[in-house]
N, C-alpha and C positions, 0 to 999 in steps of 0.2 A: 448533445455530447460535448463535454469539455475535456481538453487534453492538458495535462500538467506535466512538468518535468520532475517534480519531487513531491513527496508526501507532506513536506513542511509547507509547501504552497497550498495544498488542499486544506490542511489544517487551518492556516491563516484565514482563508475564505470562509470556512465553516464557522470559525470563532467570530467572524464578522457578519454572520447572518445568512450565508448561503445554505440553502436546504438541499442536502445531498443524501440520498438513501443508500447508495452503494458505490463502491470504487473498484474498478477492475485494474489491477496493477499489471503493467506491461513489463518488458525487459528492463532490468536495472543491472548493469554489468558489474562484474567482480573486479576488485583490485585489493591491494594489501590493507587498505583502510576500511574495507567493507566486510560485513559478515554475510556469508552465503545462506540464504533461506531456502532456495530451490535452485534448480538448474538454470533458471532464467532471471532470478531475482536475488540481488545482494544489496545490503543497506548499511548506511553509516549509523552510528549511535543516534544521531539527531533524527534521521528518517525513521528508524525503528521506534523511537519515542513518539513521533508524530502518528505513526500507524496505530500504536497502542491507544493514544488519545482519541483517534477517530473511532476505534472499536468501542471504547468506553462511552462514546456518544451514540451507541447503537447503530452505527453505520456499518453495513456489510462490506468488508474489505476482503477481496479474493483475487486469486491469480487464475486466469483462464486465457491461455495464449491464442487458441482458436475456438470458434463456437462449438465444434464437435468434441473438444477435450473436456475432461472433468474439471470442476472448480476445486481449487485448494484454498481453504479459508486461512487468512493470515493469522487469526487468533490461534490456530493450531500450530503454526510455524514459528510463532514468536515466544513460545513457552520455553 
C-alpha cells in the first residue's frame, strides 16, 4: 500500500513508470478553492486534471471510505 497526499503526486509516479492498477481516494477537505465531488472529497483544478489523466491510463480511481461502503467511481463524479 502506498499513501499519497495529492492526485498530482500519484500521476507523477505513474508517468515515471510506477505500475498502479487502482487508487482509492481518501478524504480531501473542502475550501473555497476546491470543487466538491462528494461528501468527503473536494479537488483543485490541478487535482481534478490529474485524476482525469489517471483514469485515461485505465487506472481505476474510486472513493470508498470504509470497506463496507459502496465504491464511487471518480469517472462518474468528474463529468
